[in-house]
Backbone atoms as SQL, in Angstrom:
CREATE TABLE atoms (id INTEGER PRIMARY KEY, chain TEXT, resi INTEGER, resn TEXT, atom TEXT, x REAL, y REAL, z REAL);
INSERT INTO atoms VALUES
  (1, 'A', 1, 'UNK', 'N', 1.598, -4.591, 1.803),
  (2, 'A', 1, 'UNK', 'CA', 0.159, -3.823, 1.962),
  (3, 'A', 1, 'UNK', 'C', -0.042, -3.160, 0.770),
  (4, 'A', 2, 'UNK', 'N', -1.136, -3.165, 0.198),
  (5, 'A', 2, 'UNK', 'CA', -1.750, -2.258, -0.904),
  (6, 'A', 2, 'UNK', 'C', -2.323, -1.112, -0.366),
  (7, 'A', 3, 'UNK', 'N', -1.712, 0.005, -0.631),
  (8, 'A', 3, 'UNK', 'CA', -2.348, 1.381, -0.064),
  (9, 'A', 3, 'UNK', 'C', -3.706, 1.640, -0.671),
  (10, 'A', 4, 'UNK', 'N', -4.008, 0.972, -1.769),
  (11, 'A', 4, 'UNK', 'CA', -5.301, 1.272, -2.210),
  (12, 'A', 4, 'UNK', 'C', -6.404, 0.437, -1.491),
  (13, 'A', 5, 'UNK', 'N', -6.041, -0.492, -0.727),
  (14, 'A', 5, 'UNK', 'CA', -6.951, -1.269, 0.086),
  (15, 'A', 5, 'UNK', 'C', -6.848, -0.966, 1.683),
  (16, 'A', 6, 'UNK', 'N', -5.833, -0.298, 2.149),
  (17, 'A', 6, 'UNK', 'CA', -5.738, -0.111, 3.511),
  (18, 'A', 6, 'UNK', 'C', -4.766, 0.923, 3.775),
  (19, 'A', 7, 'UNK', 'N', -5.126, 1.892, 4.682),
  (20, 'A', 7, 'UNK', 'CA', -4.268, 3.005, 5.123),
  (21, 'A', 7, 'UNK', 'C', -3.385, 2.534, 6.302),
  (22, 'A', 8, 'UNK', 'N', -2.438, 3.316, 6.821),
  (23, 'A', 8, 'UNK', 'CA', -1.590, 2.890, 7.851),
  (24, 'A', 8, 'UNK', 'C', -2.372, 2.688, 9.065),
  (25, 'A', 9, 'UNK', 'N', -3.423, 3.476, 9.494),
  (26, 'A', 9, 'UNK', 'CA', -4.129, 3.284, 10.563),
  (27, 'A', 9, 'UNK', 'C', -4.968, 2.021, 10.544),
  (28, 'A', 10, 'UNK', 'N', -5.417, 1.696, 9.586),
  (29, 'A', 10, 'UNK', 'CA', -6.153, 0.403, 9.265),
  (30, 'A', 10, 'UNK', 'C', -5.243, -0.819, 9.512),
  (31, 'A', 11, 'UNK', 'N', -4.008, -0.626, 9.037),
  (32, 'A', 11, 'UNK', 'CA', -3.087, -1.725, 9.122),
  (33, 'A', 11, 'UNK', 'C', -2.663, -1.975, 10.521),
  (34, 'A', 12, 'UNK', 'N', -2.458, -0.839, 11.297),
  (35, 'A', 12, 'UNK', 'CA', -2.213, -0.859, 12.741),
  (36, 'A', 12, 'UNK', 'C', -3.262, -1.526, 13.459),
  (37, 'A', 13, 'UNK', 'N', -4.481, -1.135, 13.136),
  (38, 'A', 13, 'UNK', 'CA', -5.709, -1.697, 13.879),
  (39, 'A', 13, 'UNK', 'C', -5.824, -3.299, 13.616),
  (40, 'A', 14, 'UNK', 'N', -5.475, -3.515, 12.449),
  (41, 'A', 14, 'UNK', 'CA', -5.489, -5.063, 12.065),
  (42, 'A', 14, 'UNK', 'C', -4.456, -5.835, 12.833),
  (43, 'A', 15, 'UNK', 'N', -3.187, -5.285, 12.749),
  (44, 'A', 15, 'UNK', 'CA', -2.061, -6.053, 13.411),
  (45, 'A', 15, 'UNK', 'C', -2.275, -6.050, 14.988),
  (46, 'A', 16, 'UNK', 'N', -2.869, -4.941, 15.526),
  (47, 'A', 16, 'UNK', 'CA', -3.122, -5.087, 16.900),
  (48, 'A', 16, 'UNK', 'C', -4.194, -6.019, 17.196),
  (49, 'A', 17, 'UNK', 'N', -5.237, -6.117, 16.443),
  (50, 'A', 17, 'UNK', 'CA', -6.191, -7.158, 16.649),
  (51, 'A', 17, 'UNK', 'C', -5.645, -8.523, 16.525),
  (52, 'A', 18, 'UNK', 'N', -4.759, -8.883, 15.524),
  (53, 'A', 18, 'UNK', 'CA', -4.172, -10.095, 15.425),
  (54, 'A', 18, 'UNK', 'C', -3.331, -10.464, 16.642),
  (55, 'A', 19, 'UNK', 'N', -2.670, -9.445, 17.099),
  (56, 'A', 19, 'UNK', 'CA', -1.821, -9.535, 18.260),
  (57, 'A', 19, 'UNK', 'C', -2.704, -9.910, 19.570),
  (58, 'A', 20, 'UNK', 'N', -3.870, -9.286, 19.648),
  (59, 'A', 20, 'UNK', 'CA', -4.711, -9.574, 20.804),
  (60, 'A', 20, 'UNK', 'C', -5.309, -11.048, 20.738),
  (61, 'A', 21, 'UNK', 'N', -5.650, -11.443, 19.495),
  (62, 'A', 21, 'UNK', 'CA', -6.012, -12.863, 19.311),
  (63, 'A', 21, 'UNK', 'C', -5.021, -13.763, 19.640),
  (64, 'A', 22, 'UNK', 'N', -3.745, -13.520, 19.175),
  (65, 'A', 22, 'UNK', 'CA', -2.590, -14.442, 19.434),
  (66, 'A', 22, 'UNK', 'C', -2.341, -14.476, 21.047),
  (67, 'A', 23, 'UNK', 'N', -2.592, -13.421, 21.789),
  (68, 'A', 23, 'UNK', 'CA', -2.351, -13.421, 23.175),
  (69, 'A', 23, 'UNK', 'C', -3.545, -14.061, 23.908),
  (70, 'A', 24, 'UNK', 'N', -4.549, -14.523, 23.195),
  (71, 'A', 24, 'UNK', 'CA', -5.558, -15.196, 23.898),
  (72, 'A', 24, 'UNK', 'C', -7.080, -14.506, 23.941),
  (73, 'A', 25, 'UNK', 'N', -7.099, -13.264, 23.437),
  (74, 'A', 25, 'UNK', 'CA', -8.475, -12.718, 23.461),
  (75, 'A', 25, 'UNK', 'C', -9.448, -13.546, 22.554),
  (76, 'A', 26, 'UNK', 'N', -10.705, -13.498, 22.962),
  (77, 'A', 26, 'UNK', 'CA', -11.584, -14.229, 22.066),
  (78, 'A', 26, 'UNK', 'C', -12.122, -13.285, 20.912),
  (79, 'A', 27, 'UNK', 'N', -12.101, -11.960, 20.988),
  (80, 'A', 27, 'UNK', 'CA', -12.343, -11.113, 19.953),
  (81, 'A', 27, 'UNK', 'C', -11.317, -9.921, 20.107),
  (82, 'A', 28, 'UNK', 'N', -11.069, -9.270, 18.996),
  (83, 'A', 28, 'UNK', 'CA', -10.211, -8.071, 19.083),
  (84, 'A', 28, 'UNK', 'C', -10.925, -6.873, 19.699),
  (85, 'A', 29, 'UNK', 'N', -10.202, -5.938, 20.348),
  (86, 'A', 29, 'UNK', 'CA', -10.837, -4.790, 20.969),
  (87, 'A', 29, 'UNK', 'C', -11.616, -3.884, 19.911),
  (88, 'A', 30, 'UNK', 'N', -11.061, -3.767, 18.766),
  (89, 'A', 30, 'UNK', 'CA', -11.694, -3.067, 17.754),
  (90, 'A', 30, 'UNK', 'C', -12.112, -3.981, 16.646),
  (91, 'A', 31, 'UNK', 'N', -13.424, -4.168, 16.477),
  (92, 'A', 31, 'UNK', 'CA', -14.022, -5.026, 15.437),
  (93, 'A', 31, 'UNK', 'C', -13.898, -4.561, 14.013),
  (94, 'A', 32, 'UNK', 'N', -13.667, -5.325, 12.996),
  (95, 'A', 32, 'UNK', 'CA', -13.432, -4.973, 11.755),
  (96, 'A', 32, 'UNK', 'C', -14.777, -4.449, 11.192),
  (97, 'A', 33, 'UNK', 'N', -14.697, -3.481, 10.222),
  (98, 'A', 33, 'UNK', 'CA', -15.878, -2.929, 9.611),
  (99, 'A', 33, 'UNK', 'C', -15.727, -3.117, 8.166),
  (100, 'A', 34, 'UNK', 'N', -16.405, -4.162, 7.697),
  (101, 'A', 34, 'UNK', 'CA', -16.145, -4.451, 6.282),
  (102, 'A', 34, 'UNK', 'C', -16.778, -3.481, 5.200),
  (103, 'A', 35, 'UNK', 'N', -18.065, -3.151, 5.299),
  (104, 'A', 35, 'UNK', 'CA', -18.658, -2.234, 4.385),
  (105, 'A', 35, 'UNK', 'C', -18.182, -2.396, 2.942),
  (106, 'A', 36, 'UNK', 'N', -18.224, -3.605, 2.508),
  (107, 'A', 36, 'UNK', 'CA', -17.735, -3.935, 1.131),
  (108, 'A', 36, 'UNK', 'C', -18.735, -3.285, 0.124),
  (109, 'A', 37, 'UNK', 'N', -20.017, -3.040, 0.518),
  (110, 'A', 37, 'UNK', 'CA', -20.986, -2.449, -0.297),
  (111, 'A', 37, 'UNK', 'C', -20.578, -1.130, -0.832),
  (112, 'A', 38, 'UNK', 'N', -19.695, -0.347, -0.141),
  (113, 'A', 38, 'UNK', 'CA', -19.139, 0.934, -0.635),
  (114, 'A', 38, 'UNK', 'C', -18.276, 0.750, -1.808),
  (115, 'A', 39, 'UNK', 'N', -17.731, -0.415, -2.056),
  (116, 'A', 39, 'UNK', 'CA', -16.891, -0.564, -3.323),
  (117, 'A', 39, 'UNK', 'C', -17.556, -1.073, -4.562),
  (118, 'A', 40, 'UNK', 'N', -18.881, -1.383, -4.389),
  (119, 'A', 40, 'UNK', 'CA', -19.702, -1.814, -5.563),
  (120, 'A', 40, 'UNK', 'C', -19.949, -0.661, -6.459),
  (121, 'A', 41, 'UNK', 'N', -19.966, -1.082, -7.791),
  (122, 'A', 41, 'UNK', 'CA', -20.300, -0.037, -8.762),
  (123, 'A', 41, 'UNK', 'C', -21.691, 0.417, -8.752),
  (124, 'A', 42, 'UNK', 'N', -22.015, 1.466, -9.110),
  (125, 'A', 42, 'UNK', 'CA', -23.506, 1.938, -9.208),
  (126, 'A', 42, 'UNK', 'C', -24.067, 1.252, -10.310),
  (127, 'A', 43, 'UNK', 'N', -25.453, 1.083, -10.311),
  (128, 'A', 43, 'UNK', 'CA', -26.259, 0.525, -11.467),
  (129, 'A', 43, 'UNK', 'C', -27.202, 1.597, -11.952),
  (130, 'A', 44, 'UNK', 'N', -26.771, 2.075, -13.141),
  (131, 'A', 44, 'UNK', 'CA', -25.737, 1.844, -14.097),
  (132, 'A', 44, 'UNK', 'C', -24.461, 2.473, -13.570),
  (133, 'A', 45, 'UNK', 'N', -23.267, 1.882, -13.920),
  (134, 'A', 45, 'UNK', 'CA', -21.846, 2.517, -13.573),
  (135, 'A', 45, 'UNK', 'C', -21.952, 3.978, -13.976),
  (136, 'A', 46, 'UNK', 'N', -21.285, 4.905, -13.092),
  (137, 'A', 46, 'UNK', 'CA', -21.072, 6.324, -13.484),
  (138, 'A', 46, 'UNK', 'C', -19.865, 6.745, -12.913),
  (139, 'A', 47, 'UNK', 'N', -19.074, 7.660, -13.727),
  (140, 'A', 47, 'UNK', 'CA', -17.823, 8.341, -13.265),
  (141, 'A', 47, 'UNK', 'C', -18.278, 9.510, -12.419),
  (142, 'A', 48, 'UNK', 'N', -17.709, 9.532, -11.223),
  (143, 'A', 48, 'UNK', 'CA', -18.091, 10.726, -10.315),
  (144, 'A', 48, 'UNK', 'C', -16.752, 11.469, -9.978),
  (145, 'A', 49, 'UNK', 'N', -15.683, 10.966, -10.283),
  (146, 'A', 49, 'UNK', 'CA', -14.456, 11.630, -9.968),
  (147, 'A', 49, 'UNK', 'C', -13.391, 11.492, -11.178),
  (148, 'A', 50, 'UNK', 'N', -12.765, 12.627, -11.526),
  (149, 'A', 50, 'UNK', 'CA', -11.806, 12.604, -12.549),
  (150, 'A', 50, 'UNK', 'C', -10.483, 12.287, -11.922),
  (151, 'A', 51, 'UNK', 'N', -9.819, 11.207, -12.476),
  (152, 'A', 51, 'UNK', 'CA', -8.515, 10.924, -12.013),
  (153, 'A', 51, 'UNK', 'C', -7.416, 11.605, -12.823),
  (154, 'A', 52, 'UNK', 'N', -6.973, 12.651, -12.357),
  (155, 'A', 52, 'UNK', 'CA', -6.047, 13.511, -13.024),
  (156, 'A', 52, 'UNK', 'C', -4.673, 12.696, -13.114),
  (157, 'A', 53, 'UNK', 'N', -4.406, 11.735, -12.268),
  (158, 'A', 53, 'UNK', 'CA', -3.061, 11.069, -12.342),
  (159, 'A', 53, 'UNK', 'C', -2.862, 10.245, -13.698),
  (160, 'A', 54, 'UNK', 'N', -4.070, 10.039, -14.500),
  (161, 'A', 54, 'UNK', 'CA', -4.033, 9.467, -15.770),
  (162, 'A', 54, 'UNK', 'C', -4.070, 10.436, -16.853),
  (163, 'A', 55, 'UNK', 'N', -4.124, 11.731, -16.553),
  (164, 'A', 55, 'UNK', 'CA', -4.100, 12.721, -17.653),
  (165, 'A', 55, 'UNK', 'C', -2.812, 12.544, -18.625),
  (166, 'A', 56, 'UNK', 'N', -2.965, 13.232, -19.680),
  (167, 'A', 56, 'UNK', 'CA', -1.832, 13.223, -20.624),
  (168, 'A', 56, 'UNK', 'C', -0.756, 13.922, -20.063),
  (169, 'A', 57, 'UNK', 'N', 0.552, 13.371, -20.242),
  (170, 'A', 57, 'UNK', 'CA', 1.757, 14.029, -19.658),
  (171, 'A', 57, 'UNK', 'C', 2.326, 14.837, -20.733),
  (172, 'A', 58, 'UNK', 'N', 2.591, 16.069, -20.474),
  (173, 'A', 58, 'UNK', 'CA', 3.177, 16.944, -21.457),
  (174, 'A', 58, 'UNK', 'C', 4.535, 16.522, -21.963),
  (175, 'A', 59, 'UNK', 'N', 4.942, 16.983, -23.097),
  (176, 'A', 59, 'UNK', 'CA', 6.242, 16.589, -23.631),
  (177, 'A', 59, 'UNK', 'C', 7.370, 17.169, -22.847),
  (178, 'A', 60, 'UNK', 'N', 8.141, 16.350, -22.263),
  (179, 'A', 60, 'UNK', 'CA', 9.297, 16.803, -21.491),
  (180, 'A', 60, 'UNK', 'C', 10.607, 16.555, -21.999),
  (181, 'A', 61, 'UNK', 'N', 10.662, 16.355, -23.191),
  (182, 'A', 61, 'UNK', 'CA', 12.054, 16.160, -23.911),
  (183, 'A', 61, 'UNK', 'C', 12.876, 17.481, -23.668),
  (184, 'A', 62, 'UNK', 'N', 14.068, 17.304, -23.389),
  (185, 'A', 62, 'UNK', 'CA', 14.862, 18.551, -23.167),
  (186, 'A', 62, 'UNK', 'C', 15.024, 18.941, -21.807),
  (187, 'A', 63, 'UNK', 'N', 14.181, 18.318, -20.851),
  (188, 'A', 63, 'UNK', 'CA', 14.227, 18.581, -19.526),
  (189, 'A', 63, 'UNK', 'C', 15.314, 17.770, -18.774),
  (190, 'A', 64, 'UNK', 'N', 15.454, 18.054, -17.538),
  (191, 'A', 64, 'UNK', 'CA', 16.559, 17.304, -16.798),
  (192, 'A', 64, 'UNK', 'C', 16.159, 15.901, -16.657),
  (193, 'A', 65, 'UNK', 'N', 14.907, 15.654, -16.318),
  (194, 'A', 65, 'UNK', 'CA', 14.404, 14.255, -16.055),
  (195, 'A', 65, 'UNK', 'C', 13.328, 14.048, -17.240),
  (196, 'A', 66, 'UNK', 'N', 13.811, 12.999, -18.022),
  (197, 'A', 66, 'UNK', 'CA', 12.879, 12.810, -19.126),
  (198, 'A', 66, 'UNK', 'C', 11.743, 11.940, -18.583),
  (199, 'A', 67, 'UNK', 'N', 10.436, 12.361, -18.811),
  (200, 'A', 67, 'UNK', 'CA', 9.316, 11.649, -18.353),
  (201, 'A', 67, 'UNK', 'C', 8.668, 10.914, -19.479),
  (202, 'A', 68, 'UNK', 'N', 9.157, 10.754, -20.544),
  (203, 'A', 68, 'UNK', 'CA', 8.465, 10.209, -21.880),
  (204, 'A', 68, 'UNK', 'C', 8.593, 8.694, -21.636),
  (205, 'A', 69, 'UNK', 'N', 9.401, 8.065, -20.971),
  (206, 'A', 69, 'UNK', 'CA', 9.422, 6.610, -20.877),
  (207, 'A', 69, 'UNK', 'C', 8.885, 6.113, -19.599),
  (208, 'A', 70, 'UNK', 'N', 8.065, 6.891, -18.783),
  (209, 'A', 70, 'UNK', 'CA', 7.477, 6.278, -17.426),
  (210, 'A', 70, 'UNK', 'C', 6.326, 5.329, -17.833),
  (211, 'A', 71, 'UNK', 'N', 6.204, 4.418, -16.929),
  (212, 'A', 71, 'UNK', 'CA', 4.952, 3.559, -16.905),
  (213, 'A', 71, 'UNK', 'C', 4.578, 3.221, -15.535),
  (214, 'A', 72, 'UNK', 'N', 3.264, 2.966, -15.348),
  (215, 'A', 72, 'UNK', 'CA', 2.692, 2.569, -13.994),
  (216, 'A', 72, 'UNK', 'C', 2.771, 1.038, -14.063),
  (217, 'A', 73, 'UNK', 'N', 3.444, 0.544, -12.973),
  (218, 'A', 73, 'UNK', 'CA', 3.579, -0.867, -12.759),
  (219, 'A', 73, 'UNK', 'C', 3.493, -1.228, -11.283),
  (220, 'A', 74, 'UNK', 'N', 2.903, -2.354, -10.980),
  (221, 'A', 74, 'UNK', 'CA', 2.908, -2.909, -9.592),
  (222, 'A', 74, 'UNK', 'C', 3.975, -3.943, -9.671),
  (223, 'A', 75, 'UNK', 'N', 4.633, -4.239, -8.566),
  (224, 'A', 75, 'UNK', 'CA', 5.798, -5.115, -8.438),
  (225, 'A', 75, 'UNK', 'C', 5.783, -5.831, -7.102),
  (226, 'A', 76, 'UNK', 'N', 6.426, -7.032, -7.030),
  (227, 'A', 76, 'UNK', 'CA', 6.532, -7.636, -5.719),
  (228, 'A', 76, 'UNK', 'C', 7.999, -7.951, -5.438),
  (229, 'A', 77, 'UNK', 'N', 8.425, -7.681, -4.167),
  (230, 'A', 77, 'UNK', 'CA', 9.727, -7.925, -3.832),
  (231, 'A', 77, 'UNK', 'C', 9.659, -9.030, -2.699),
  (232, 'A', 78, 'UNK', 'N', 10.181, -10.282, -3.032),
  (233, 'A', 78, 'UNK', 'CA', 10.154, -11.329, -2.040),
  (234, 'A', 78, 'UNK', 'C', 10.734, -10.996, -0.729),
  (235, 'A', 79, 'UNK', 'N', 10.333, -11.522, 0.316),
  (236, 'A', 79, 'UNK', 'CA', 10.969, -11.273, 1.681),
  (237, 'A', 79, 'UNK', 'C', 12.355, -11.602, 1.580),
  (238, 'A', 80, 'UNK', 'N', 12.794, -12.666, 0.980),
  (239, 'A', 80, 'UNK', 'CA', 14.335, -13.059, 0.858),
  (240, 'A', 80, 'UNK', 'C', 15.177, -11.884, 0.394),
  (241, 'A', 81, 'UNK', 'N', 14.681, -11.299, -0.739),
  (242, 'A', 81, 'UNK', 'CA', 15.357, -10.156, -1.339),
  (243, 'A', 81, 'UNK', 'C', 15.389, -8.846, -0.384),
  (244, 'A', 82, 'UNK', 'N', 14.334, -8.593, 0.350),
  (245, 'A', 82, 'UNK', 'CA', 14.256, -7.519, 1.269),
  (246, 'A', 82, 'UNK', 'C', 15.314, -7.897, 2.386),
  (247, 'A', 83, 'UNK', 'N', 15.372, -9.196, 2.909),
  (248, 'A', 83, 'UNK', 'CA', 16.316, -9.536, 3.810),
  (249, 'A', 83, 'UNK', 'C', 17.816, -9.222, 3.376),
  (250, 'A', 84, 'UNK', 'N', 18.050, -9.646, 2.080),
  (251, 'A', 84, 'UNK', 'CA', 19.434, -9.365, 1.438),
  (252, 'A', 84, 'UNK', 'C', 19.733, -7.895, 1.522),
  (253, 'A', 85, 'UNK', 'N', 18.678, -7.109, 1.076),
  (254, 'A', 85, 'UNK', 'CA', 18.866, -5.697, 1.081),
  (255, 'A', 85, 'UNK', 'C', 19.178, -5.122, 2.473),
  (256, 'A', 86, 'UNK', 'N', 18.439, -5.664, 3.473),
  (257, 'A', 86, 'UNK', 'CA', 18.620, -5.187, 4.724),
  (258, 'A', 86, 'UNK', 'C', 20.012, -5.538, 5.302),
  (259, 'A', 87, 'UNK', 'N', 20.371, -6.714, 5.028),
  (260, 'A', 87, 'UNK', 'CA', 21.752, -7.039, 5.592),
  (261, 'A', 87, 'UNK', 'C', 22.900, -6.208, 4.879),
  (262, 'A', 88, 'UNK', 'N', 22.651, -5.577, 3.644),
  (263, 'A', 88, 'UNK', 'CA', 23.649, -4.702, 3.080),
  (264, 'A', 88, 'UNK', 'C', 23.650, -3.337, 3.643),
  (265, 'A', 89, 'UNK', 'N', 22.759, -3.022, 4.564),
  (266, 'A', 89, 'UNK', 'CA', 22.636, -1.639, 5.099),
  (267, 'A', 89, 'UNK', 'C', 23.651, -1.647, 6.253),
  (268, 'A', 90, 'UNK', 'N', 23.990, -0.348, 6.669),
  (269, 'A', 90, 'UNK', 'CA', 24.981, -0.269, 7.870),
  (270, 'A', 90, 'UNK', 'C', 24.089, -0.673, 8.999),
  (271, 'A', 91, 'UNK', 'N', 24.689, -1.051, 10.121),
  (272, 'A', 91, 'UNK', 'CA', 24.043, -1.623, 11.420),
  (273, 'A', 91, 'UNK', 'C', 22.947, -0.666, 11.827),
  (274, 'A', 92, 'UNK', 'N', 23.356, 0.692, 11.807),
  (275, 'A', 92, 'UNK', 'CA', 22.355, 1.610, 12.448),
  (276, 'A', 92, 'UNK', 'C', 21.037, 1.828, 11.644),
  (277, 'A', 93, 'UNK', 'N', 21.074, 1.367, 10.450),
  (278, 'A', 93, 'UNK', 'CA', 19.805, 1.528, 9.533),
  (279, 'A', 93, 'UNK', 'C', 19.129, 0.271, 9.413),
  (280, 'A', 94, 'UNK', 'N', 19.510, -0.878, 9.878),
  (281, 'A', 94, 'UNK', 'CA', 18.932, -2.154, 9.686),
  (282, 'A', 94, 'UNK', 'C', 17.521, -2.299, 10.405),
  (283, 'A', 95, 'UNK', 'N', 17.409, -1.561, 11.399),
  (284, 'A', 95, 'UNK', 'CA', 16.029, -1.676, 12.075),
  (285, 'A', 95, 'UNK', 'C', 14.996, -0.605, 11.611),
  (286, 'A', 96, 'UNK', 'N', 15.126, -0.154, 10.468),
  (287, 'A', 96, 'UNK', 'CA', 14.269, 1.029, 9.823),
  (288, 'A', 96, 'UNK', 'C', 12.853, 0.667, 9.892),
  (289, 'A', 97, 'UNK', 'N', 12.627, -0.699, 9.517),
  (290, 'A', 97, 'UNK', 'CA', 11.272, -1.232, 9.413),
  (291, 'A', 97, 'UNK', 'C', 11.205, -2.661, 9.674),
  (292, 'A', 98, 'UNK', 'N', 10.083, -3.138, 10.207),
  (293, 'A', 98, 'UNK', 'CA', 10.021, -4.679, 10.328),
  (294, 'A', 98, 'UNK', 'C', 8.933, -5.141, 9.383),
  (295, 'A', 99, 'UNK', 'N', 8.217, -4.384, 8.662),
  (296, 'A', 99, 'UNK', 'CA', 7.211, -4.896, 7.672),
  (297, 'A', 99, 'UNK', 'C', 7.776, -5.352, 6.505),
  (298, 'A', 100, 'UNK', 'N', 7.329, -6.740, 6.126),
  (299, 'A', 100, 'UNK', 'CA', 7.780, -7.487, 4.860),
  (300, 'A', 100, 'UNK', 'C', 6.647, -7.793, 4.104);
């Protein structure tokens, strides 16, 4: 799940809807609301929010945690590797999540 596209409540509603359809419902009890037009850029495009998460990071050399080599990256962990990691956990922790 990409948190930029869906929050936990939206994911739960989606999965409940899929479950209802799998159990034979003709439509889910909560219908999706697409509202994709909310994601369209204005014409002309204009910035209305300052994203401080991309502000300059101050010099942190000499601190306990060096932040000078950080980078923003997205990555994908295949379900087979998640299964391997789960198998390496103690038994009481293996059921911590079922999402993959």
